[in-house]
C-alpha positions in Angstrom: -55.4 1.8 -63.3 -52.1 0.0 -63.6 -50.9 -1.0 -67.0 -48.9 -4.2 -65.6 -47.7 -5.4 -69.0 -46.4 -2.1 -69.9 -44.9 -1.2 -66.4 -43.2 -4.7 -66.4 -41.6 -4.0 -69.8 -40.6 -0.4 -68.5 -39.0 -1.8 -65.5 -37.1 -4.7 -67.4 -35.8 -2.2 -70.1 -34.5 0.2 -67.4 -32.8 -2.4 -65.5 -31.1 -3.9 -68.2 -29.9 -0.5 -69.4 -28.0 0.3 -65.9 -24.7 -1.4 -65.4 -23.4 -2.3 -61.9 -20.9 0.4 -61.9 -23.7 2.8 -62.6 -25.0 2.1 -59.1 -21.6 1.3 -57.1 -21.8 -2.6 -57.4 -18.8 -4.7 -58.4 -19.3 -6.1 -62.1 -17.6 -9.7 -61.2 -16.1 -11.9 -63.8 -18.9 -14.3 -64.3 -21.6 -12.0 -65.0 -23.9 -12.5 -68.0 -27.3 -11.1 -67.6 -27.6 -8.0 -69.5 -27.6 -4.7 -66.9 -28.6 -5.4 -63.5 -29.9 -8.8 -61.6 -33.6 -8.6 -60.6 -32.1 -9.5 -57.1 -29.7 -6.4 -57.0 -32.6 -3.9 -58.3 -34.6 -5.3 -55.5 -32.2 -4.5 -52.9 -31.7 -1.0 -54.2 -35.4 -0.5 -54.3 -35.7 -2.0 -50.7 -38.2 -4.7 -51.4 -38.2 -8.3 -52.0 -36.8 -9.9 -54.8 -39.7 -12.2 -55.3 -41.8 -8.7 -55.0 -39.9 -6.9 -57.9 -39.8 -10.0 -60.1 -43.5 -10.1 -60.0 -43.7 -6.7 -61.2 -41.6 -7.2 -64.1 -43.6 -10.2 -64.9 -46.8 -8.4 -65.0 -48.2 -10.6 -61.9 -47.9 -8.4 -59.3 -50.0 -5.9 -57.3 -50.3 -2.3 -58.0 -47.4 -0.7 -56.2 -48.0 2.0 -53.7 -46.8 5.7 -54.4 -44.3 4.9 -52.0 -43.2 1.9 -53.6 -43.2 3.5 -56.9 -41.0 6.2 -55.8 -38.5 3.7 -54.2 -38.1 1.8 -57.4 -37.7 5.0 -59.2 -34.7 6.0 -57.0 -33.4 2.3 -57.1 -33.2 2.3 -61.1 -31.8 5.9 -61.3 -34.6 7.2 -63.0 -34.7 10.7 -64.6 -38.0 12.8 -63.8 -39.2 12.4 -67.0 -38.9 8.4 -66.5 -40.3 8.5 -63.0 -43.5 10.3 -63.9 -43.8 7.8 -66.5 -43.4 4.8 -64.1 -46.2 6.4 -61.8 -48.5 6.9 -64.6 -48.1 2.8 -65.4 -48.3 2.3 -61.8 -51.7 3.8 -61.9 -50.6 7.2 -59.9 -50.4 10.6 -60.7 -46.5 11.7 -60.7 -45.7 14.1 -57.8 -46.0 17.6 -58.8 -42.8 19.7 -59.9 -41.4 23.0 -59.0 -41.0 21.9 -55.4 -38.9 20.1 -53.3 -38.9 16.5 -53.7 -37.4 13.4 -52.6 -36.5 11.9 -55.9 -32.4 12.1 -56.7 -31.2 12.9 -60.2 -29.4 10.0 -61.5 -26.0 12.1 -62.2 -26.1 12.9 -58.4 -26.7 9.4 -57.6 -23.9 8.2 -59.9 -21.4 10.4 -57.9 -23.0 9.4 -54.7 -22.4 5.5 -55.4 -18.8 6.1 -56.1 -18.2 7.5 -52.6 -18.8 4.5 -50.5 -15.7 4.8 -48.7 -16.2 8.5 -48.0 -18.5 10.4 -45.5 -21.1 11.5 -47.8 -25.0 12.4 -47.7 -27.5 13.8 -50.3 -29.9 16.3 -48.4 -33.0 18.2 -49.3 -33.9 21.7 -48.8 -34.6 21.2 -45.2 -31.8 19.0 -44.2 -33.4 16.0 -44.9 -31.1 13.2 -45.1 -32.1 11.4 -48.5 -29.1 8.9 -48.7 -26.2 8.4 -46.6 -23.0 6.2 -46.9 -21.9 3.8 -44.4 -19.0 6.0 -43.1 -21.1 9.0 -42.8 -23.5 6.8 -40.6 -20.6 5.9 -38.7 -19.9 9.5 -38.2 -23.1 11.3 -37.3 -25.3 8.3 -36.8 -27.9 6.6 -39.2 -30.4 9.5 -40.2 -32.6 7.2 -42.6 -35.3 6.3 -40.3 -36.8 10.0 -39.8 -40.2 10.7 -40.8 -42.5 13.9 -40.5 -41.4 17.2 -39.4 -38.3 15.5 -37.4 -36.8 14.9 -41.0 -35.6 18.4 -41.1 -32.2 18.9 -39.4 -33.6 22.6 -38.5 -36.5 20.9 -36.3 -34.3 18.6 -34.8 -32.0 21.0 -33.6 -34.6 23.1 -32.1 -36.5 20.4 -30.4 -34.2 17.4 -29.7 -31.4 18.6 -27.6 -29.2 15.5 -28.2 -29.1 16.6 -31.5 -26.7 19.2 -30.5 -24.0 16.5 -29.0 -22.5 16.1 -32.5 -21.2 19.5 -32.4 -18.5 21.5 -29.9 -20.9 24.0 -27.6 -18.7 26.9 -28.8 -20.2 26.1 -32.3 -24.0 25.8 -31.2 -25.2 29.4 -31.7 -23.5 29.8 -35.0 -25.7 26.4 -35.9 -29.0 28.0 -34.6 -28.1 31.3 -36.5 -27.6 29.1 -39.4 -30.7 26.8 -39.5 -33.0 29.9 -39.0 -31.5 31.8 -41.7 -31.6 28.8 -44.3 -35.1 28.3 -43.2 -36.3 31.9 -43.6 -35.0 31.7 -47.2 -36.7 28.4 -48.2 -39.8 29.7 -46.5 -39.5 32.9 -49.0 -39.0 30.4 -51.7 -41.5 27.7 -51.2 -44.3 30.0 -49.6 -46.8 30.2 -46.6 -48.1 26.9 -47.5 -44.8 25.0 -47.8 -43.7 22.3 -45.5 -40.8 24.8 -44.9 -43.5 27.1 -43.7 -45.2 24.5 -41.6 -41.4 23.7 -39.7 -41.2 27.4 -38.9 -44.6 27.6 -37.8 -44.0 24.8 -35.4 -40.9 26.0 -34.4 -42.2 29.5 -33.6 -44.8 27.8 -31.5 -42.5 25.5 -29.5 -39.2 27.1 -29.2 -38.6 30.5 -27.5 -34.8 30.5 -29.2 -36.2 29.9 -32.4 -38.7 32.8 -31.9 -36.2 35.4 -31.0 -33.7 34.4 -33.7 -36.5 34.3 -36.3 -37.4 38.0 -35.3 -34.1 38.9 -36.4 -35.0 38.2 -39.9 -31.3 37.5 -40.6 -30.2 35.8 -44.0 -27.3 34.2 -45.9 -25.6 32.7 -42.8 -23.4 30.3 -44.7 -22.0 27.4 -43.3 -18.3 26.8 -42.8 -16.2 24.9 -44.9 -14.5 23.3 -41.9 -16.6 21.7 -39.6 -15.9 20.2 -36.3 -17.6 17.4 -34.8 -17.7 15.5 -31.7 -17.8 11.3 -32.1 -18.4 9.5 -29.0 -15.5 7.2 -29.6 -13.0 9.0 -31.4 -13.6 12.6 -30.2 -13.3 15.8 -31.9 -13.0 15.7 -35.9 -12.0 18.6 -38.0 -13.3 18.0 -41.6 -13.7 19.6 -44.9 -17.5 20.1 -46.2 -17.7 20.2 -49.7 -20.9 21.0 -51.0 -22.3 19.7 -54.6 -25.8 21.7 -55.4 -28.3 20.3 -57.9 -30.2 23.4 -58.9 -33.2 21.4 -60.4 -33.9 19.1 -57.5 -33.0 21.4 -54.7 -30.8 18.5 -53.2 -27.0 18.9 -51.8 -24.5 16.5 -51.8 -22.3 16.7 -48.9 -18.9 15.1 -49.0 -16.6 15.1 -45.8 -12.7 14.7 -46.2 -10.1 15.2 -43.8 -6.4 16.6 -44.3 -3.8 13.8 -45.4 -1.7 12.9 -42.2 -3.9 14.9 -39.8 -5.2 13.5 -36.5 -9.1 13.8 -38.1 -7.8 11.7 -40.9 -6.5 8.8 -38.9 -9.9 9.0 -36.8 -12.2 8.6 -40.2 -9.7 5.5 -41.0 -10.7 4.3 -37.6 -14.4 4.9 -38.0 -14.3 2.9 -41.0 -13.5 0.1 -38.9 -15.4 0.6 -36.0 -18.8 1.3 -37.9 -22.1 3.3 -37.3 -22.1 4.3 -33.8 -25.4 4.4 -31.7 -25.3 7.8 -30.1 -29.0 7.7 -29.6 -31.8 5.3 -31.3 -32.3 6.0 -35.1 -35.6 7.6 -34.8 -33.7 10.6 -32.9 -30.4 10.9 -34.7 -28.4 14.1 -34.9 -27.7 15.6 -38.5 -25.5 18.0 -40.0 -28.2 19.1 -42.4 -26.8 21.6 -44.8 -24.2 23.6 -42.3 
């Protein structure tokens, strides 16, 4: 059962505890509201301002589990705060000890300061959880994926268009890397995990995957320099720096180019061009964790 009064009070205190710069927003000169405005939180939580305001006033309906998770991310809650929010909303908190879409506040604070840089936060199966606008311009908008196709490895072996982001000479390496990474996650998560579900489905559908899986190859690490093919600016050579969150099993991927290089100029051009439409959003390629 939803404790509407406690839920509203908790949301208000968490909102007022956040400064605009904590979530990548400008403060402005005439701000009088303590913390964030309700309208700003609503945008961060991907809901209407009216819906969020009703929750704070203890007048709204019970938020769904998906909506509650979105609120927890929007308010940059810790895992303990997230679990408390779920209970106030009348839901059981997501189980711990496995991969989750909930991103730690510390990683979100870093991510929010990278608005002018290609960056994304990915889960252990290469699911894109957050993406900067310049990342969407570089590799396509990855936010609309659902089901097994959220996994970069799954898309790599089932959607040929996902390979168009990389030069053909690199395809064999990425195939080995995705299989190696997936095998490592299955070993950690076990035969009943989503990682095992992905591997089982790929073994049933893809001969290339079966052949590589039978090698039992592990530890194929991504290259620090990645070559990407963009439909408008062509080939880019980018350094990919990876920041790992060992508790949440998430990684922050940040792409940079050497100043003065051709790729540096191409990234600057992409910032002006904006997101490309290589494929529909439901079939966008992903760099995953490679």
